[in-house]
C-alpha positions as CSV (number, residue, x, y, z in Angstrom):
1,X,-51.4,1.9,-25.9
2,X,-49.5,-1.0,-24.7
3,X,-47.5,-1.0,-28.3
4,X,-47.3,2.8,-27.7
5,X,-45.8,2.6,-24.3
6,X,-43.1,-0.2,-25.7
7,X,-42.4,2.2,-28.4
8,X,-41.4,5.1,-26.1
9,X,-39.4,2.7,-24.0
10,X,-37.4,1.9,-26.8
11,X,-37.1,5.4,-27.8
12,X,-35.3,6.3,-24.4
13,X,-33.1,3.5,-24.9
14,X,-31.5,5.0,-27.6
15,X,-29.3,7.9,-26.2
16,X,-27.9,5.0,-23.5
17,X,-27.0,3.2,-26.6
18,X,-24.5,5.4,-27.8
19,X,-22.7,5.3,-24.6
20,X,-22.6,1.3,-24.4
21,X,-19.5,-1.1,-24.7
22,X,-18.5,-1.6,-28.0
23,X,-15.4,-2.8,-29.7
24,X,-14.1,0.4,-31.4
25,X,-14.5,2.2,-28.1
26,X,-14.2,-0.5,-25.1
27,X,-14.5,1.8,-22.1
28,X,-17.5,1.4,-19.8
29,X,-19.3,4.8,-20.1
30,X,-22.2,4.2,-18.1
31,X,-21.7,2.8,-14.3
32,X,-24.5,2.1,-11.8
33,X,-23.0,2.6,-8.3
34,X,-25.2,0.8,-5.2
35,X,-24.7,2.0,-2.0
36,X,-26.5,0.9,1.2
37,X,-25.8,4.8,2.4
38,X,-25.9,7.9,0.2
39,X,-23.2,9.5,2.5
40,X,-20.7,7.3,0.6
41,X,-21.1,9.3,-2.4
42,X,-19.6,12.1,-0.4
43,X,-17.1,9.9,1.8
44,X,-15.8,8.3,-1.1
45,X,-16.2,11.5,-3.4
46,X,-12.4,11.5,-4.9
47,X,-12.5,8.1,-6.2
48,X,-15.9,9.1,-7.9
49,X,-14.9,12.3,-9.4
50,X,-11.8,10.5,-10.7
51,X,-14.2,8.4,-12.5
52,X,-16.2,11.0,-13.7
53,X,-13.2,13.2,-14.7
54,X,-12.0,10.4,-17.2
55,X,-15.6,10.4,-18.7
56,X,-17.8,8.3,-16.8
57,X,-21.3,8.6,-16.3
58,X,-22.2,7.6,-12.8
59,X,-25.6,6.7,-11.3
60,X,-26.0,6.3,-7.5
61,X,-28.8,4.4,-6.2
62,X,-29.6,2.8,-2.7
63,X,-29.2,-0.9,-2.9
64,X,-32.5,-1.4,-1.7
65,X,-34.3,0.9,-4.2
66,X,-37.6,-0.6,-5.2
67,X,-37.2,0.4,-8.7
68,X,-33.9,-1.0,-9.1
69,X,-33.2,-2.8,-12.5
70,X,-30.0,-3.7,-14.8
71,X,-31.9,-4.0,-18.1
72,X,-35.0,-2.9,-19.8
73,X,-36.7,-4.9,-22.5
74,X,-33.6,-6.9,-23.0
75,X,-31.1,-4.3,-23.5
76,X,-28.8,-3.6,-20.5
77,X,-28.8,0.0,-19.1
78,X,-25.4,0.1,-17.7
79,X,-21.6,-1.0,-18.6
80,X,-20.4,-1.7,-15.5
81,X,-21.8,-1.8,-11.8
82,X,-20.1,-1.0,-8.6
83,X,-21.3,-2.7,-5.3
84,X,-20.1,-0.3,-2.4
85,X,-23.2,-1.8,-0.2
86,X,-21.5,-4.6,2.2
87,X,-24.5,-4.9,5.0
88,X,-27.3,-5.1,2.0
89,X,-29.2,-8.2,2.8
90,X,-31.4,-7.9,-0.4
91,X,-31.3,-5.7,-3.7
92,X,-34.4,-3.7,-4.8
93,X,-36.3,-4.2,-7.9
94,X,-35.6,-6.9,-10.3
95,X,-31.9,-7.0,-9.1
96,X,-30.5,-10.1,-7.0
97,X,-27.1,-12.4,-7.2
98,X,-28.3,-14.3,-10.5
99,X,-29.1,-10.8,-12.0
100,X,-25.6,-9.8,-11.2
101,X,-23.8,-12.8,-12.4
102,X,-25.8,-12.8,-15.7
103,X,-24.5,-8.9,-16.1
104,X,-21.2,-10.1,-16.0
105,X,-21.3,-13.2,-18.2
106,X,-22.6,-10.6,-20.7
107,X,-19.4,-9.4,-20.7
108,X,-19.9,-5.9,-18.1
109,X,-17.2,-5.3,-15.2
110,X,-17.8,-5.1,-11.5
111,X,-16.5,-3.8,-8.5
112,X,-17.2,-5.1,-5.5
113,X,-16.2,-3.6,-1.6
114,X,-16.6,-5.4,1.6
115,X,-16.0,-4.7,5.2
116,X,-16.6,-6.5,8.3
117,X,-20.4,-6.1,8.2
118,X,-20.7,-8.0,4.6
119,X,-23.5,-9.8,4.3
120,X,-24.0,-13.4,2.9
121,X,-25.6,-11.8,-0.3
122,X,-21.9,-10.1,-0.6
123,X,-20.0,-12.6,0.2
124,X,-22.3,-15.2,-2.2
125,X,-21.2,-13.0,-4.8
126,X,-18.1,-13.1,-4.0
127,X,-17.7,-16.8,-4.0
128,X,-19.5,-17.2,-7.3
129,X,-16.6,-14.9,-8.8
130,X,-13.8,-17.0,-7.7
131,X,-13.0,-15.6,-3.7
132,X,-14.2,-17.0,-0.3
133,X,-14.2,-14.4,2.7
134,X,-13.5,-15.4,6.0
135,X,-16.2,-17.8,7.3
136,X,-15.9,-16.1,10.7
137,X,-18.2,-13.2,10.5
138,X,-16.5,-11.4,13.0
139,X,-13.0,-12.0,11.6
140,X,-10.7,-8.8,10.2
141,X,-7.2,-8.7,9.1
142,X,-4.8,-8.5,11.7
143,X,-1.0,-7.7,11.3
144,X,1.5,-7.2,14.0
145,X,4.6,-6.5,12.1
146,X,3.1,-4.5,8.5
147,X,0.4,-1.9,10.4
148,X,0.3,1.5,10.0
149,X,1.4,3.5,13.1
150,X,-1.6,5.3,14.5
151,X,-2.4,6.9,17.7
152,X,-5.8,5.6,18.1
153,X,-4.9,2.3,16.5
154,X,-4.0,-0.5,19.2
155,X,-5.4,-3.8,17.5
156,X,-3.3,-3.5,14.3
157,X,-6.0,-4.2,12.1
158,X,-5.2,-0.7,9.8
159,X,-2.9,-2.6,7.5
160,X,-0.2,-0.9,5.5
161,X,0.9,-3.2,2.8
162,X,3.0,-2.9,-0.5
163,X,2.7,-6.3,-1.4
164,X,1.6,-5.6,-5.1
165,X,1.1,-7.7,-8.0
166,X,4.0,-7.2,-10.4
167,X,2.4,-6.2,-13.8
168,X,2.3,-2.7,-15.3
169,X,-0.8,-3.7,-17.4
170,X,-2.8,-4.0,-14.1
171,X,-1.2,-1.1,-12.1
172,X,0.5,1.2,-14.3
173,X,4.0,2.2,-15.4
174,X,4.6,4.6,-12.2
175,X,5.6,2.6,-9.4
176,X,3.5,3.0,-6.1
177,X,6.2,4.1,-3.6
178,X,3.4,4.4,-0.6
179,X,1.9,1.5,1.3
180,X,-1.9,1.0,1.0
181,X,-4.0,1.4,3.8
182,X,-6.5,-1.6,4.3
183,X,-8.7,-2.3,7.0
184,X,-11.4,-5.0,6.3
185,X,-11.7,-8.6,5.6
186,X,-9.5,-11.0,4.0
187,X,-10.0,-13.7,1.4
188,X,-8.5,-16.8,-0.2
189,X,-8.4,-17.6,-3.8
190,X,-10.3,-20.7,-5.0
191,X,-7.7,-23.0,-6.3
192,X,-10.0,-24.4,-8.6
193,X,-10.5,-20.7,-10.4
194,X,-7.4,-20.4,-12.3
195,X,-8.5,-16.5,-13.4
196,X,-8.4,-15.1,-10.0
197,X,-5.3,-13.2,-9.3
198,X,-4.0,-11.2,-5.9
199,X,-3.3,-7.7,-6.6
200,X,-2.7,-6.6,-3.0
201,X,-2.1,-9.5,-0.6
202,X,-1.0,-9.4,3.1
203,X,2.4,-10.3,4.5
204,X,3.8,-13.8,5.9
205,X,3.3,-12.3,9.7
206,X,-0.6,-11.7,8.9
207,X,-3.6,-13.6,10.1
208,X,-7.7,-13.0,10.0
209,X,-9.3,-13.3,13.3
210,X,-11.6,-11.7,15.8
211,X,-9.4,-8.8,17.4
212,X,-11.7,-8.7,20.0
213,X,-11.5,-12.3,21.4
214,X,-8.4,-14.5,22.4
215,X,-7.4,-17.0,20.0
216,X,-8.9,-20.5,20.9
217,X,-7.7,-22.0,17.6
218,X,-5.6,-21.6,14.4
219,X,-6.9,-19.0,12.3
220,X,-8.3,-20.2,8.8
221,X,-6.4,-17.6,6.7
222,X,-2.6,-17.1,7.5
223,X,0.2,-15.1,5.8
224,X,0.6,-14.1,2.2
225,X,-2.3,-16.4,1.6
226,X,-4.6,-13.9,2.4
227,X,-5.8,-11.6,-0.2
228,X,-6.7,-7.9,0.3
229,X,-7.8,-7.1,-3.0
230,X,-8.4,-9.6,-6.0
231,X,-9.0,-9.3,-9.7
232,X,-11.0,-11.7,-12.0
233,X,-10.6,-11.4,-15.8
234,X,-13.3,-14.0,-17.3
235,X,-13.3,-16.1,-20.4
236,X,-15.4,-13.5,-22.0
237,X,-13.0,-10.6,-21.0
238,X,-15.4,-8.9,-18.4
239,X,-13.7,-7.8,-15.3
240,X,-14.1,-7.9,-11.8
241,X,-12.5,-6.2,-8.6
242,X,-12.9,-7.7,-5.1
243,X,-12.0,-5.8,-2.2
244,X,-12.3,-7.2,1.4
245,X,-12.0,-2.9,2.6
246,X,-14.7,-0.5,1.6
247,X,-12.4,2.3,3.4
248,X,-9.7,1.5,0.7
249,X,-11.7,4.1,-1.6
250,X,-12.6,6.6,0.8
251,X,-11.5,10.1,1.1
252,X,-9.9,9.7,4.5
253,X,-7.7,6.8,3.5
254,X,-6.9,8.4,0.0
255,X,-5.5,11.8,1.5
256,X,-3.9,9.9,4.7
257,X,-0.4,10.0,5.8
258,X,1.3,6.7,6.6
259,X,3.9,5.5,8.7
260,X,4.5,1.7,8.4
261,X,5.6,-0.1,11.7
262,X,9.4,-0.6,11.5
263,X,10.1,2.2,9.3
264,X,11.5,5.7,9.8
265,X,10.1,7.1,6.6
266,X,6.6,8.7,6.8
267,X,4.5,9.3,3.7
268,X,2.5,12.3,3.5
269,X,-0.2,10.5,1.4
270,X,-0.7,6.9,1.4
271,X,-0.7,4.9,-2.1
272,X,-4.5,4.3,-2.1
273,X,-5.3,6.9,-4.7
274,X,-2.9,6.0,-7.0
275,X,-3.8,2.1,-6.3
276,X,-7.6,2.7,-6.5
277,X,-7.3,5.0,-10.0
278,X,-5.0,2.7,-11.8
279,X,-6.7,-0.5,-11.1
280,X,-10.2,1.0,-12.0
281,X,-8.6,2.0,-15.0
282,X,-8.0,-1.8,-15.9
283,X,-11.2,-2.8,-14.6
284,X,-13.1,-0.6,-16.7
285,X,-10.7,-1.5,-20.3
286,X,-9.1,1.8,-19.9
287,X,-5.7,-0.4,-20.3
288,X,-4.9,-3.9,-21.6
289,X,-7.6,-4.5,-24.0
290,X,-6.5,-5.9,-27.4
291,X,-8.5,-6.1,-30.7
292,X,-7.2,-8.2,-34.0
293,X,-8.1,-6.8,-37.3
294,X,-7.0,-7.3,-40.9
295,X,-6.5,-11.1,-40.3
296,X,-5.0,-12.4,-44.1
297,X,-3.7,-15.6,-45.1
298,X,-2.5,-16.2,-48.6
299,X,0.0,-18.1,-50.9
300,X,3.7,-16.5,-51.1
301,X,3.6,-14.4,-54.3
302,X,-0.1,-14.2,-54.3
303,X,-2.6,-11.3,-52.8
304,X,-5.7,-12.9,-52.9
305,X,-7.0,-15.6,-49.8
306,X,-7.9,-19.1,-51.7
307,X,-10.3,-21.2,-51.0
308,X,-8.3,-23.9,-50.3
309,X,-4.7,-25.0,-50.1
310,X,-2.5,-27.9,-51.5
311,X,0.0,-30.1,-49.4
312,X,3.7,-28.4,-49.2
313,X,2.2,-24.9,-50.6
314,X,4.1,-22.0,-49.0
315,X,1.7,-19.5,-47.4
316,X,2.1,-16.2,-45.2
317,X,-0.3,-15.5,-42.5
318,X,-0.7,-11.8,-41.0
319,X,-2.8,-10.0,-38.8
320,X,-2.7,-6.5,-37.1
321,X,-3.1,-6.0,-33.2
322,X,-3.9,-2.8,-31.3
323,X,-4.3,-1.6,-27.4
324,X,-6.9,0.8,-26.1
325,X,-5.1,3.6,-24.5
326,X,-8.2,4.8,-22.9
327,X,-8.7,7.3,-25.7
328,X,-7.5,6.0,-28.8
329,X,-6.1,2.5,-30.6
330,X,-2.4,2.1,-30.4
331,X,-0.2,-0.9,-31.9
332,X,0.3,-3.6,-29.6
333,X,4.0,-4.9,-29.7
334,X,5.2,-8.1,-28.3
335,X,7.3,-11.1,-29.2
336,X,5.0,-13.5,-28.0
337,X,2.2,-13.9,-30.2
338,X,1.9,-17.7,-31.9
339,X,0.0,-19.1,-34.9
340,X,-1.4,-22.7,-35.0
341,X,-1.7,-24.5,-38.5
342,X,-4.4,-26.9,-36.5
343,X,-6.0,-30.3,-37.0
344,X,-7.1,-32.3,-34.0
345,X,-3.3,-31.1,-33.0
346,X,-1.0,-28.3,-34.1
347,X,1.0,-29.4,-37.1
348,X,2.7,-26.1,-37.4
349,X,3.3,-23.5,-34.4
350,X,5.0,-20.3,-35.5
351,X,6.1,-17.3,-33.5
352,X,5.0,-14.0,-35.5
353,X,7.4,-11.2,-36.3
354,X,6.0,-7.6,-35.8
355,X,6.9,-4.2,-37.2
356,X,6.4,-2.4,-34.3
357,X,3.4,-0.8,-35.8
358,X,1.1,-3.5,-34.8
359,X,1.4,-5.9,-37.9
360,X,2.3,-9.5,-37.6
361,X,3.6,-11.7,-40.1
362,X,4.8,-15.0,-40.6
363,X,5.3,-17.9,-43.2
364,X,5.5,-21.5,-43.2
365,X,5.3,-24.4,-45.7
366,X,1.6,-26.4,-45.3
367,X,2.3,-30.1,-44.0
368,X,2.2,-33.1,-46.1
369,X,-0.9,-34.0,-44.6
370,X,-4.6,-33.4,-46.0
371,X,-7.6,-32.7,-44.2
372,X,-9.5,-29.3,-42.8
373,X,-7.2,-27.3,-40.7
374,X,-7.5,-24.0,-38.6
375,X,-5.6,-21.0,-38.4
376,X,-5.6,-20.5,-34.7
377,X,-4.4,-17.4,-32.6
378,X,-4.8,-18.1,-28.7
379,X,-3.5,-15.3,-27.2
380,X,-3.2,-15.1,-23.4
381,X,-1.1,-12.5,-21.3
382,X,-1.1,-11.4,-17.9
383,X,-3.3,-8.2,-17.5
384,X,-4.9,-8.1,-21.2
385,X,-7.6,-9.3,-22.8
386,X,-7.1,-12.7,-24.5
387,X,-7.5,-13.0,-28.2
388,X,-9.0,-16.1,-29.9
389,X,-9.0,-16.2,-33.5
390,X,-9.8,-19.3,-35.4
391,X,-10.1,-19.5,-39.3
392,X,-10.9,-22.9,-41.2
393,X,-9.3,-24.0,-44.4
394,X,-9.1,-27.2,-46.4
395,X,-5.8,-28.7,-47.7
396,X,-5.9,-31.2,-50.5
397,X,-3.3,-33.3,-51.7
398,X,-2.2,-33.6,-55.4
399,X,-4.1,-34.0,-58.2
400,X,-3.1,-37.1,-60.8
401,X,-1.7,-34.5,-62.9
402,X,0.0,-32.4,-60.6
403,X,2.8,-35.2,-60.0
404,X,5.8,-35.0,-62.0
405,X,5.7,-37.3,-65.1
406,X,8.7,-39.3,-63.9
407,X,9.9,-39.2,-60.5
408,X,13.6,-39.6,-59.8
409,X,13.3,-41.8,-56.7
410,X,11.3,-44.1,-58.6
411,X,14.1,-44.7,-61.4
412,X,15.2,-48.0,-59.6
413,X,11.3,-49.3,-59.8
414,X,11.2,-48.2,-63.3
415,X,14.5,-50.1,-64.3
416,X,13.4,-53.3,-62.2
417,X,10.0,-53.1,-64.4
418,X,11.7,-53.1,-67.9
419,X,14.4,-55.5,-67.2
420,X,11.7,-57.9,-65.7
421,X,9.9,-57.4,-69.3
422,X,13.3,-57.6,-71.2
423,X,14.2,-60.9,-69.2
424,X,10.6,-62.2,-70.1
425,X,10.8,-61.7,-74.0
426,X,14.5,-63.1,-74.0
427,X,13.1,-66.2,-72.0
428,X,10.0,-66.6,-74.4
429,X,12.5,-66.5,-77.7
430,X,15.0,-69.0,-76.2
431,X,11.9,-71.2,-74.9
432,X,10.5,-71.5,-78.1
433,X,13.4,-71.7,-80.7
434,X,15.6,-73.7,-78.7
435,X,15.5,-77.0,-79.9
């Protein structure tokens, strides 16, 4: 009976496997959404519907569900995780901080939204991802210059920000005209983590403090150092979005008009919907995901790949790079793709040319050094998944019968040898027969 139960469990996982992450179709398909109140499903319905309209399968569950699990029989049930449960003190079932971090380490994506009620658990997950929320549990972001004008807002905690990251890959080609509304807690980036980027930052006049009390000491977070929304792309290309505001994704903020303090232009609709939609496309690999295929190298004039090269051989190296558009693979065009011919350090570093159709090509002469080399492509560009390709190839010296019979540069030595022999012969004749 136990074996039968395991077999039935594996059969139930087969339909899920068809929607899982793959290199041929890298877009996440099955997403687990954890909330601390099912009312969020309706209060944030516009964001969720935008995901469903793009083909994502959302599974809503309470964060303390006792049957909660991310994997079964060693197989992950979901491709991405959305944590809209900032006040959760403890997850249900087998899910905990370690399980979520393992989920990301396995190459899956994460969206985490916090607010002023953020628990130590949520703050701990964010810290592990490279961002640190303000240690003051009562602190929120306050800005007396870049706030949204409101009839009821008097403490200037409703921020209207347009300090976006300069990247079309992350935020899309269409510029976000209207400011983004934000109400929540700020965070700073861990200086030791180079993988974290600020997507939406506060203005130089902003600070993090408790709006209900007077400041007795300087705030720990001030100015543009405050990040409102940050992203992480791990070395395994897993992507993480961390927001200090759950309201950022709410229907109210997505449809609200915006009048930023100090300006006369009122926008009928905030930039939140465009911001979270475009950002979710990046997080879930609908944009900025690269793959390299058809990696080839051979001697110039030949088509087959040799088992080794000889010093001073002329060779050609090529590969194809494509970018996932959300529905299909399209040629990736750039002028900064480089290949290294590497042994302990690069002996050759060449920028590859492309044909605008995804093919990258270069040629070079093998160095006059023999040993075990590698063709290496290490491509990292803001917003794109990294490419790391390497292929080992030995390089041998000339064999004894491959050198020229007489080397031009050695003629002086040839002359010296023969002149020495001739002189010794003459000296011997003279010495023996001279009376």
